[in-house]
Structure formats: structure tokens, C-alpha cells
C-alpha positions as CSV (number, residue, x, y, z in Angstrom):
1,X,96.1,27.3,78.2
2,X,98.6,25.1,76.4
3,X,98.1,22.5,79.2
4,X,94.7,21.7,77.6
5,X,94.1,20.4,74.1
6,X,91.8,22.2,71.7
7,X,89.3,19.3,72.1
8,X,89.2,19.7,75.9
9,X,88.7,23.5,75.6
10,X,85.9,23.1,73.1
11,X,84.1,20.3,75.0
12,X,84.3,22.4,78.2
13,X,83.1,25.5,76.5
14,X,80.1,23.7,75.0
15,X,79.2,22.2,78.3
16,X,79.0,25.7,79.7
17,X,76.7,26.9,76.9
18,X,79.1,28.5,74.5
19,X,78.3,27.9,70.9
20,X,81.4,26.8,68.9
21,X,81.2,26.9,65.1
22,X,83.3,24.9,62.6
23,X,86.1,26.3,60.4
24,X,84.7,27.8,57.3
25,X,86.5,29.3,54.3
26,X,83.7,31.9,54.0
27,X,84.0,33.1,57.7
28,X,87.1,31.9,59.5
29,X,90.2,33.9,60.1
30,X,93.6,32.3,60.7
31,X,92.9,32.2,64.5
32,X,89.7,31.5,66.4
33,X,87.4,34.5,66.5
34,X,84.2,35.7,68.2
35,X,81.0,36.2,66.2
36,X,77.6,37.8,66.8
37,X,79.0,40.5,69.1
38,X,77.7,42.3,71.2
39,X,75.1,39.6,71.8
40,X,76.3,36.5,73.6
41,X,79.1,35.5,71.2
42,X,79.9,32.3,69.4
43,X,83.4,31.0,68.8
44,X,84.4,30.4,65.2
45,X,87.3,28.0,64.9
46,X,90.2,29.3,62.9
47,X,91.7,27.8,59.8
48,X,95.0,27.1,61.6
49,X,93.3,24.2,63.4
50,X,93.0,22.3,60.2
51,X,95.7,19.7,60.3
52,X,98.5,20.0,57.8
53,X,97.0,23.1,56.1
54,X,99.9,25.5,55.4
55,X,99.6,28.8,57.2
56,X,100.4,30.6,54.0
57,X,97.4,28.9,52.3
58,X,95.1,29.9,55.1
59,X,96.3,33.5,55.0
60,X,95.7,33.6,51.2
61,X,92.1,32.4,51.8
62,X,91.5,35.2,54.3
63,X,93.1,37.8,52.1
64,X,91.3,36.8,48.9
65,X,87.9,36.8,50.7
66,X,88.3,40.5,51.6
67,X,87.6,41.5,48.0
68,X,84.4,39.5,47.5
69,X,82.9,36.2,48.8
70,X,83.9,33.1,47.0
71,X,81.3,31.8,44.6
72,X,82.4,28.2,44.4
73,X,85.1,25.8,45.3
74,X,86.7,26.5,41.9
75,X,86.5,30.2,42.6
76,X,88.2,29.7,46.0
77,X,91.0,27.6,44.6
78,X,91.7,30.1,41.8
79,X,91.6,33.3,43.8
80,X,93.5,32.0,46.8
81,X,96.0,30.0,44.8
82,X,95.2,26.7,46.5
83,X,96.5,23.4,45.1
84,X,94.7,20.0,45.2
85,X,96.2,19.1,48.5
86,X,95.0,22.3,50.2
87,X,91.5,21.8,48.9
88,X,91.4,18.2,50.1
89,X,92.5,19.2,53.6
90,X,89.8,21.9,53.7
91,X,87.1,19.4,52.6
92,X,88.2,16.8,55.1
93,X,87.8,19.5,57.8
94,X,84.3,20.3,56.6
95,X,85.5,23.9,55.9
96,X,83.9,24.0,52.4
97,X,80.4,23.4,53.6
98,X,79.2,27.0,52.7
99,X,80.3,26.3,49.1
100,X,79.8,22.6,48.5
101,X,77.4,21.2,51.1
102,X,78.0,18.1,53.2
103,X,81.5,16.7,53.7
104,X,81.4,13.9,51.1
105,X,80.3,16.4,48.5
106,X,83.1,18.7,49.5
107,X,85.7,15.9,49.2
108,X,84.3,15.0,45.7
109,X,84.4,18.6,44.5
110,X,87.9,19.2,45.9
111,X,89.2,16.0,44.4
112,X,87.8,16.9,41.0
113,X,89.7,20.2,40.8
114,X,92.7,20.2,38.6
115,X,95.1,23.0,37.7
116,X,94.1,24.5,34.4
117,X,96.6,25.6,31.7
118,X,97.8,29.2,32.1
119,X,95.6,30.3,29.2
120,X,92.4,28.9,30.9
121,X,93.2,29.7,34.5
122,X,90.5,32.5,34.7
123,X,87.9,30.6,32.7
124,X,85.1,29.0,34.8
125,X,84.3,25.3,34.2
126,X,80.7,24.4,33.7
127,X,79.9,20.7,34.5
128,X,76.9,18.8,35.8
129,X,77.0,18.4,39.5
130,X,77.1,14.9,41.0
131,X,75.0,14.6,44.2
132,X,76.4,12.3,46.8
133,X,74.7,10.9,49.9
134,X,75.8,12.4,53.3
135,X,78.2,10.4,55.4
136,X,76.8,8.5,58.5
137,X,77.5,10.1,61.9
138,X,80.3,7.8,62.8
139,X,82.2,8.6,59.6
140,X,81.8,12.3,60.2
141,X,83.2,12.1,63.7
142,X,86.3,10.1,62.4
143,X,86.8,12.8,59.8
144,X,86.6,15.5,62.5
145,X,89.2,13.9,64.7
146,X,91.5,13.2,61.8
147,X,91.4,16.8,60.5
148,X,90.9,18.9,63.6
149,X,91.6,16.7,66.6
150,X,88.1,17.4,67.9
151,X,84.5,17.2,66.9
152,X,81.5,19.6,67.1
153,X,79.1,16.7,66.6
154,X,78.3,14.2,69.3
155,X,81.1,13.0,71.5
156,X,82.4,9.6,70.4
157,X,81.5,8.1,73.7
158,X,77.9,9.1,73.3
159,X,77.8,6.7,70.4
160,X,79.5,4.0,72.5
161,X,77.3,4.7,75.6
162,X,74.9,1.7,75.1
163,X,77.9,-0.7,74.9
164,X,79.6,1.0,77.9
165,X,76.4,0.7,79.9
166,X,76.2,-3.0,79.2
167,X,79.6,-3.3,80.9
168,X,78.5,-1.1,83.8
169,X,81.0,1.6,82.9
170,X,79.7,4.8,84.4
171,X,79.9,8.3,82.8
172,X,81.5,11.3,84.4
173,X,78.1,12.6,85.3
174,X,77.1,9.4,86.9
175,X,80.3,9.3,89.0
176,X,79.5,12.7,90.4
177,X,76.6,11.1,92.2
178,X,78.3,8.1,93.8
179,X,79.4,8.1,97.5
180,X,82.9,8.5,98.8
181,X,84.7,5.1,98.9
182,X,82.3,3.3,96.5
183,X,83.9,0.9,94.0
184,X,82.9,1.8,90.5
185,X,83.9,1.3,86.8
186,X,84.3,4.1,84.3
187,X,85.8,4.6,80.8
188,X,86.9,7.5,78.8
189,X,89.2,8.8,76.1
190,X,92.7,9.5,77.5
191,X,93.5,13.2,77.2
192,X,96.3,13.5,79.7
193,X,98.9,11.4,81.5
194,X,101.1,13.1,84.0
195,X,103.8,11.7,86.3
196,X,105.3,14.6,88.3
197,X,108.8,14.0,89.7
198,X,107.5,14.7,93.2
199,X,104.7,12.1,93.0
200,X,107.0,9.1,93.7
201,X,105.8,7.1,90.6
202,X,102.1,8.1,90.8
203,X,100.5,8.8,87.4
204,X,97.5,11.1,87.0
205,X,95.2,10.4,84.1
206,X,92.4,12.5,82.6
207,X,89.6,10.6,80.9
208,X,87.0,12.4,78.8
209,X,83.5,11.3,77.9
210,X,80.4,13.0,76.6
211,X,79.5,14.4,80.0
212,X,82.8,15.7,81.3
213,X,86.2,14.6,82.6
214,X,87.2,12.0,85.2
215,X,90.5,12.3,87.1
216,X,92.2,9.0,87.8
217,X,95.0,8.5,90.3
218,X,97.2,5.5,89.5
219,X,99.6,4.5,92.3
220,X,103.0,3.2,91.5
221,X,102.2,-0.5,92.1
222,X,99.3,-0.3,89.7
223,X,101.4,1.5,87.1
224,X,104.1,-1.1,87.3
225,X,101.7,-4.1,87.1
226,X,99.6,-2.7,84.2
227,X,102.1,-0.5,82.4
228,X,101.0,-1.6,78.8
229,X,97.3,-0.7,79.4
230,X,98.3,2.5,81.1
231,X,100.8,3.7,78.4
232,X,99.3,2.5,75.2
233,X,95.5,3.0,75.7
234,X,93.6,5.8,74.0
235,X,90.3,4.5,75.4
236,X,90.8,3.3,79.0
237,X,88.5,1.5,81.4
238,X,89.2,1.9,85.1
239,X,87.9,-0.1,88.1
240,X,88.6,1.7,91.3
241,X,87.5,3.5,94.4
242,X,85.7,6.8,94.3
243,X,87.4,9.6,96.3
244,X,85.4,12.8,97.0
245,X,86.6,16.1,98.2
246,X,83.6,18.4,98.3
247,X,82.2,18.5,94.8
248,X,85.4,17.2,93.3
249,X,85.5,13.5,92.4
250,X,88.5,11.3,91.4
251,X,89.0,7.6,91.1
252,X,91.8,5.6,92.7
253,X,92.6,3.0,90.1
254,X,92.8,-0.7,91.0
255,X,92.5,-2.3,87.5
256,X,93.0,-0.9,84.1
257,X,91.8,-2.2,80.7
258,X,92.7,-0.9,77.3
259,X,89.6,-0.7,75.1
260,X,91.2,1.3,72.3
261,X,89.9,-1.2,69.7
262,X,86.3,0.0,70.5
263,X,87.2,3.3,68.8
264,X,87.7,1.7,65.4
265,X,89.3,4.1,63.0
266,X,88.9,7.1,65.3
267,X,92.2,8.7,66.0
268,X,92.8,10.5,69.3
269,X,95.9,11.9,70.9
270,X,96.7,12.4,74.6
271,X,99.1,15.0,76.1
272,X,101.7,13.2,78.2
273,X,103.9,15.0,80.6
274,X,106.7,13.9,83.0
């Protein structure tokens, strides 16, 4: 399944009714696991998906949890031997929610931890808790993509849909209902660019939105004329002709427009193959 990114796999699973749960220091293993068996299972994301978290740190979390559940972020850091950087990475990925609440609270508690002198390493620290307000939805999604490369919240294009609609940019679900040969506009996050050696310069692009995936065919003359928009965009608008093959719909690109600036601070990564 290495051809697909974790984000694509998660989005597709959720569209097919599979519950996907976030990484959690109280429940996640190193790899993704199934929960609630034998009932219809849910997928629990593994700690290895957390960007930059060392594998050794993740393994120590899982091992330390076997003895007893963690009682606090401080207890987690002490028993699993985690440093300040480890704790910040876990908080940024929302993996401390069971211990600290919402993400801003997690980041605050993780940042407040400091290594104690050897004599006091096993002594708990009693301090008044500072209650922070939760982050807005857009900020949460930015954190998700930065830490995990995906989100379990609303898809970023769901937030942009009113703006996209004003520019008559159709969703993947709307494209599924247009007739063959119709000229349409669409927009999505670029998840894949592929230019096979046998395709004579044709580039195949996958665009993802909140309703599914749009496959775009970009002939060589369009690629050469609009190379910058094609290569650099993370959010790409396409004007082209709908091509239907049964229930399969693709778009033959005529014009491309880079709308990456609409994503703001949201970081996305495409998988590009030649």
C-alpha cells in the first residue's frame, strides 16, 4: 500500500464507514491496531505516525504502560524516560488527550515539564493547573497535518468549500454527476503526480477533497505551458473536460491554477513519481 499516503488511506477508510481513532499514549501501540474486536473494529493510529518522534521513545511508552496506566503527563515522562522534545511532539499530535485534555492544554503541560535533579526524579510535583481555551478548528487541522500528515477532523477543503463554491469549483462528489464531455472546474489538494516513461509526457494528478478523489490527466502541451502551476502547487484548481468510463470519472486538464495560498499555514505533501 506504499503507493498511497496515510492520509489517503485514512480518508478512504472513513468514507467507507471505518472508524479511525487518533494516536493516544494510553492506547496506541507502535503500529496501527484494531480495537473493539470482535465487533466491527475501529483502527487506532500508531505512535510511529507522529512526525519526528523517535521509535525508541514510542517503544518505551508502550513498555511502560504494561505495568500500569499513566496517571499524568509527568508520570508518563518519568516512567517512559521522555525528554521535553518527546513530550512536545506527543502534544502536537494530540496524543496526550487522555491525560491532559485538549491540544493547547497538552502543549502547555508538555512545555512546562523540566527534568528534575536525580534526587527528586521520583517525587511528584503539585502545582495549580492553568486552564486554557481550546484551539479553533482551523488551528487544530494545521496541527494535525504538521504532526501526522493527516487529520481526523473535517477535511481542510470542507472549510474552504464556501469559497470554492463561489468560484464554481466542483467537489469530487459533484463531478460524479456531470455528463461525459462537459467542461467543468474542480480543485483539490495534490496527493500524487505521476509521469510514467511510457506516457509520452502525460502527467497524471490525484486531487483530494472532502468527498473523494479526482483523477486529472494533463497532456504534454498543457504540462509544458503551465509547468510552474503543475509542479509547485499543493492546492490545484483545474478547468477541463469530464471523461467518463462507466462509473469512473476523470478530468482532461485544459487550464491549471495554483491556489496553494488558500491553505494558509496548512502543510501538505504530495507523492511524486516518474
